[in-house]
C-alpha positions as CSV (number, residue, x, y, z in Angstrom):
1,M,-11.3,6.8,16.4
2,E,-12.0,3.2,15.6
3,G,-11.7,3.8,11.9
4,R,-8.4,5.6,12.4
5,A,-7.1,2.7,14.5
6,L,-8.1,0.3,11.7
7,A,-6.4,2.5,9.1
8,D,-3.2,2.6,11.2
9,R,-3.2,-1.2,11.5
10,L,-3.7,-1.7,7.8
11,Q,-0.8,0.7,7.1
12,E,1.4,-1.3,9.5
13,K,0.5,-4.6,7.7
14,A,1.2,-3.0,4.3
15,A,4.5,-1.6,5.6
16,G,5.5,-5.1,7.0
17,L,4.7,-6.9,3.8
18,G,6.5,-4.2,1.7
19,L,9.7,-4.4,3.8
20,I,9.9,-8.2,3.7
21,A,9.0,-8.5,0.0
22,G,11.5,-5.8,-1.0
23,A,14.3,-7.3,1.1
24,L,13.8,-10.8,-0.3
25,L,13.8,-9.6,-3.9
26,W,17.0,-7.6,-3.7
27,V,19.5,-10.5,-4.0
28,P,17.9,-12.2,-7.1
29,T,17.5,-8.7,-8.7
30,T,21.2,-8.0,-8.4
31,Q,22.2,-11.5,-9.4
32,F,20.2,-11.2,-12.6
33,E,21.8,-7.9,-13.4
34,Y,25.3,-9.3,-13.2
35,S,24.6,-12.8,-14.6
36,S,24.0,-12.3,-18.3
37,K,22.6,-9.8,-20.7
38,G,19.6,-12.0,-21.3
39,M,18.5,-11.6,-17.7
40,L,18.5,-7.8,-17.7
41,F,14.7,-7.9,-18.4
42,W,14.1,-9.7,-15.1
43,A,16.6,-7.5,-13.2
44,G,14.6,-4.5,-14.4
45,V,11.2,-5.9,-13.6
46,L,12.1,-7.2,-10.2
47,G,13.9,-4.0,-9.4
48,L,10.9,-1.9,-10.2
49,V,8.8,-4.2,-8.0
50,V,11.3,-3.9,-5.2
51,Y,11.1,-0.1,-5.1
52,I,7.3,0.0,-5.5
53,V,6.7,-2.3,-2.5
54,L,9.4,-0.5,-0.4
55,V,7.5,2.8,-0.6
56,P,4.8,1.8,2.1
57,G,7.5,-0.1,4.0
58,L,9.9,2.8,4.4
59,L,7.1,5.2,5.1
60,G,6.1,2.8,7.8
61,I,9.5,3.1,9.4
62,A,9.3,6.9,9.1
63,R,6.0,6.8,10.9
64,L,7.7,5.2,13.9
65,F,9.4,8.6,14.5
66,R,6.1,10.6,14.7
67,Q,5.8,10.8,18.5
68,P,9.4,11.1,19.6
69,S,10.6,13.2,16.6
70,P,7.9,14.5,14.2
71,R,10.2,16.6,12.1
72,L,12.5,13.6,11.5
73,S,9.4,11.6,10.6
74,V,8.4,14.0,7.9
75,V,12.0,14.4,6.4
76,A,12.5,10.6,6.4
77,G,9.2,10.0,4.7
78,L,10.0,12.5,2.0
79,L,13.4,11.0,1.5
80,A,11.9,7.5,1.3
81,T,9.5,8.5,-1.4
82,T,12.0,10.3,-3.6
83,G,14.7,7.7,-3.0
84,C,12.5,4.9,-4.2
85,V,11.6,6.8,-7.3
86,G,15.2,7.6,-8.0
87,A,16.3,4.0,-7.5
88,A,13.5,2.7,-9.8
89,S,14.8,4.9,-12.6
90,F,18.0,2.8,-12.7
91,Q,15.9,-0.3,-13.2
92,T,14.1,1.2,-16.2
93,A,17.6,1.8,-17.7
94,L,18.1,-2.0,-17.5
95,L,14.9,-2.6,-19.4
96,H,15.8,-0.3,-22.2
97,E,19.2,-1.9,-22.5
98,W,17.6,-5.4,-22.7
99,A,15.1,-4.2,-25.3
100,A,17.9,-2.7,-27.5
101,R,20.0,-5.9,-27.3
102,T,17.0,-8.2,-27.9
103,A,16.0,-6.2,-31.0
104,G,19.3,-7.2,-32.5
105,T,21.1,-3.8,-32.3
106,P,24.7,-4.3,-33.6
107,E,27.3,-4.5,-30.9
108,A,29.1,-1.4,-32.2
109,M,26.0,0.6,-32.0
110,M,25.2,-0.7,-28.5
111,A,28.7,0.3,-27.4
112,A,28.1,3.8,-28.8
113,I,24.7,4.0,-27.0
114,M,26.2,2.9,-23.7
115,E,29.0,5.4,-24.1
116,V,26.5,8.2,-24.4
117,T,24.4,6.7,-21.6
118,E,27.3,6.5,-19.2
119,G,28.5,10.0,-20.1
120,R,25.2,11.9,-20.1
121,V,22.4,9.8,-18.6
122,F,24.0,7.8,-15.7
123,P,25.4,10.9,-13.9
124,I,21.8,12.2,-13.7
125,L,20.5,8.8,-12.6
126,V,23.2,8.7,-9.9
127,I,22.1,12.0,-8.4
128,F,18.6,10.6,-7.8
129,G,19.6,6.9,-7.3
130,I,22.1,7.8,-4.5
131,Q,19.2,8.9,-2.4
132,I,18.2,5.3,-1.5
133,P,21.3,4.6,0.6
134,I,20.8,8.1,2.1
135,V,17.3,7.0,3.0
136,F,18.7,3.9,4.8
137,L,21.2,6.0,6.6
138,A,18.6,8.6,7.7
139,L,16.3,5.8,8.9
140,S,19.2,4.2,10.8
141,I,20.0,7.5,12.5
142,G,16.3,7.9,13.3
143,L,16.0,4.5,14.8
144,F,19.1,5.2,17.0
145,R,17.8,8.7,18.1
146,T,14.3,7.6,18.9
147,H,15.1,4.2,20.3
148,T,12.2,2.7,18.3
149,A,14.2,-0.5,17.4
150,P,17.1,-2.4,19.0
151,A,20.5,-0.8,18.4
152,W,21.7,-3.8,16.3
153,V,18.9,-3.3,13.8
154,A,19.8,0.4,13.3
155,A,23.5,-0.5,13.1
156,L,23.0,-3.1,10.4
157,L,20.9,-0.7,8.4
158,G,23.5,2.1,8.8
159,I,26.4,-0.2,7.8
160,G,24.5,-1.5,4.8
161,A,23.7,2.1,3.7
162,V,27.4,2.9,3.7
163,L,28.3,-0.2,1.7
164,W,25.4,0.2,-0.7
165,P,26.9,2.8,-3.1
166,I,30.3,1.1,-3.0
167,G,28.8,-2.1,-4.3
168,H,26.2,-0.8,-6.6
169,I,27.9,2.2,-8.1
170,G,31.3,0.5,-8.1
171,R,29.6,-2.6,-9.6
172,I,31.2,-5.0,-7.0
173,L,28.9,-7.9,-6.8
174,L,30.1,-9.3,-3.4
175,V,29.9,-5.9,-1.7
176,S,26.4,-5.4,-3.2
177,H,25.2,-8.6,-1.8
178,I,26.7,-7.9,1.6
179,A,25.0,-4.4,1.7
180,E,21.7,-5.9,0.6
181,T,21.9,-8.6,3.3
182,L,22.7,-6.2,6.1
183,V,19.9,-3.8,5.0
184,G,17.6,-6.8,4.3
185,V,18.0,-8.4,7.7
186,S,17.1,-5.1,9.5
187,L,14.1,-4.4,7.2
188,I,12.8,-8.0,7.6
189,W,13.0,-7.6,11.4
190,L,11.1,-4.4,11.2
191,G,8.6,-5.9,8.7
192,L,7.9,-8.8,11.0
193,R,7.3,-6.4,13.9
194,F,4.8,-4.4,11.8
195,L,3.0,-7.6,11.0
196,R,2.8,-8.7,14.6
197,G,1.5,-5.3,15.6
198,A,4.2,-4.9,18.2
199,P,4.4,-1.5,19.9
200,A,7.0,1.1,18.8
201,Q,9.1,0.5,21.9
202,D,9.2,-3.3,21.5
203,G,12.6,-4.5,22.5
204,A,14.0,-1.0,22.8
205,A,14.6,1.5,25.5
206,P,12.1,4.4,25.9
207,A,12.8,7.5,23.8
208,S,14.7,10.1,25.7
209,K,13.9,13.8,25.8
210,G,17.0,14.4,23.8
211,A,15.4,12.5,20.9
212,Q,12.8,15.2,20.4
213,A,13.3,17.3,17.3
């Protein structure tokens, strides 16, 4: 039992660090993507790092639901894993675009490549990439249902999840930053709680029987 308790505590620390690091890296990642073509490399690299470190973080949130709602915990964990993989695929597309431009590909050829990419590749990436805001929305609902975080934390996460595809798919920088800030504040709060080792019901009302799933 002592070994299991230690493993759980280490998982909480990894989750906390992952949530905080991922949330803090979002804004510069998006800013690099929109700033100039020469910064696409760093947008791609930082983006990959974001979704790598978010895996243990989002799984940590899903584990909060284990006692009050075990089925929700499993579903949220699966969504978190596949959502991070899908979102990371978008970042690799930025790296390939940067490599093509840096290699001196003529602009006319780049335009032709981007036309094919937007017509055939991006629709596939969107199918998988859209999962990340779905993950945030599912976690928001889970936090509301299980009362494992204050209502304002779940609300910020849910609002950010709704704004996320509007900003990122619509390529609206301001909306992207607003969505990232809302999601980031909620994830940082949860991350700090994981690092403190606070109990699941810290600052929240006890889970009701209706939260069982």
